[in-house]
C-alpha positions as CSV (number, residue, x, y, z in Angstrom):
1,M,0.0,0.0,0.0
2,I,1.3,3.4,-0.9
3,R,0.7,6.2,1.5
4,R,0.1,9.6,-0.1
5,L,0.8,12.7,1.9
6,S,-1.7,15.5,1.7
7,H,1.2,18.0,1.8
8,R,4.5,17.9,0.1
9,S,6.3,20.0,2.8
10,E,6.1,21.4,6.3
11,G,5.7,24.8,4.7
12,G,2.7,23.6,2.8
13,K,1.1,22.4,6.0
14,I,1.8,25.7,7.7
15,R,0.4,27.7,4.8
16,D,-2.8,25.6,4.6
17,L,-3.3,25.9,8.4
18,A,-2.8,29.7,8.3
19,R,-5.4,29.9,5.5
20,G,-7.9,28.0,7.5
21,K,-11.0,29.6,8.9
22,W,-10.5,28.4,12.4
23,V,-6.7,29.0,12.9
24,A,-5.6,30.7,16.1
25,V,-2.4,32.8,15.9
26,L,-1.0,33.5,19.3
27,L,1.8,36.0,19.9
28,T,4.1,36.2,22.8
29,S,4.3,39.6,24.5
30,E,7.8,40.2,23.1
31,V,6.4,39.6,19.6
32,E,3.5,42.0,20.2
33,D,5.8,44.7,21.5
34,A,8.2,44.2,18.5
35,L,5.2,44.5,16.0
36,V,3.9,47.6,17.7
37,S,7.3,49.3,17.7
38,K,7.7,48.7,14.0
39,G,4.2,49.6,13.0
40,A,3.1,46.1,12.0
41,L,-0.2,44.4,12.8
42,R,-1.3,40.8,13.6
43,S,-2.7,40.7,10.1
44,D,0.8,41.2,8.8
45,V,1.9,38.1,10.7
46,L,-1.0,36.1,9.2
47,T,-0.2,37.3,5.7
48,V,3.4,36.1,6.2
49,L,2.3,32.7,7.5
50,R,-0.1,32.2,4.5
51,N,2.8,32.9,2.1
52,S,5.9,31.7,4.0
53,S,8.7,29.4,3.3
54,V,10.2,27.2,6.1
55,I,13.9,28.1,6.3
56,G,14.8,26.1,9.4
57,S,13.5,23.5,11.9
58,E,14.8,22.7,15.4
59,L,13.6,20.2,17.9
60,R,13.5,21.5,21.4
61,G,12.4,18.9,23.9
62,Q,9.2,17.5,22.4
63,Q,8.4,20.6,20.4
64,W,9.5,21.5,16.9
65,R,10.3,25.2,16.2
66,R,10.0,26.3,12.6
67,T,11.7,29.4,11.3
68,V,9.6,30.8,8.5
69,R,10.1,33.8,6.2
70,G,7.8,35.8,4.0
71,C,6.6,39.3,3.2
72,D,3.6,41.2,4.5
73,A,1.3,43.3,2.3
74,D,3.7,46.3,2.5
75,G,6.6,44.3,1.2
76,R,8.4,44.0,4.6
77,A,10.3,40.8,5.0
78,L,9.4,39.1,8.3
79,T,11.2,36.1,9.8
80,L,9.1,34.2,12.4
81,V,10.0,31.5,14.8
82,I,6.8,29.5,15.4
83,T,5.5,26.3,17.0
84,V,2.4,24.6,15.5
85,A,-0.3,22.5,17.2
86,Y,-2.1,21.0,14.2
87,P,-4.9,19.2,16.0
88,Q,-5.8,22.5,17.9
89,H,-5.4,24.6,14.7
90,R,-3.0,26.9,16.6
91,I,0.2,28.7,15.6
92,V,2.3,30.3,18.3
93,V,4.7,33.0,17.2
94,L,7.7,33.0,19.6
95,E,10.1,35.5,17.8
96,V,9.9,38.0,15.0
97,D,12.5,39.9,13.0
98,M,11.4,42.5,10.5
99,E,13.2,44.3,7.7
100,P,12.0,47.6,6.3
101,A,9.8,47.7,3.2
102,N,11.5,48.1,-0.2
103,E,11.1,51.7,-1.4
104,P,10.2,52.2,-5.1
């Protein structure tokens, strides 16, 4: 019997979860503070998650931490460190790093 995966990559799983209607995106207080200080919103984080690429994975204890990178609607590059609880439809953003938007 051949097992077929519904996703080709971990990035695909994260993007699909972030596009779901019932996803909960939780931010640590440090991430919230960083977003506010740089003029970004929670919706920017969700945009990045919906269009991101996984650029790193690290197992810490029983939990995988994924480093994802993408751009928000303003063109700012965001790098996020996240954990994902698929059964609970939850993404926890642990760290954020932002670059300024590209000016035309």
